Phi, psi and omega in degrees: 000130181279174181287340188290327182279344178285320188285340177244030173067022177081021182246060180300325188264351179251131184241155180282163178296324177301316180296320177294321177295320179293319177296316180299318182289324175298316180295320174300314176301316177298320183296315178298316180299316179292325176292320176298317181297313182297318179298321180300307179302315180295320178294320184293322179297311183298315177302322180296317179289324177296319175299313178296318180299316178300322180294320179290321174300321180293317176301316183287326172301315185290318177297318176298318175308306176299325179296314183295319178299321174298319176295321178297319181294326176296318179297318177297320178291321177295317176290339181284344173291334185259332180225171182302141184302329183282332174284326173302315180293320177302310182304311183293325176295320179296315177303316177297316179296322177296318180296322179296321179297313183301314186292321179299321183288325177298311181300321176293322173301319179291321180291320178299328181285337184275349184265143003282151188280029186272128176289078190302321184292320183288327175296313180301317181297319181291319178297326183286323178296319178298319173299315178301311179300319176301316179296314182292330179278343179271357180288000000 
């Protein structure tokens, strides 16, 4: 018989509640650390893809901007066939400014609906999780 079974009273397979709680606590800590590390890796990968996508969207937006600018120039030139060129440019500019004003008002309304930026459903869910864990640990 080796000395290990004598030091714990012959209870190699039996652990005290304190030992089990300590082991569970260590395992939980390790699990949380591993989950955080996994989340970091996942977020890093998603950020890399999001960065590439944002760059491509930026390029597409720039090309679309130049395309729209060319269409606006075409509208001015077409209208200039019927009226003075300066007046054609003024008419097109006023139409564009009116459209910009309408978009700004609609955008402001959308931003106002988004405030406050608190993720209320997530906060409620986390609070429910905390209540559940407190109930389970108080048993």
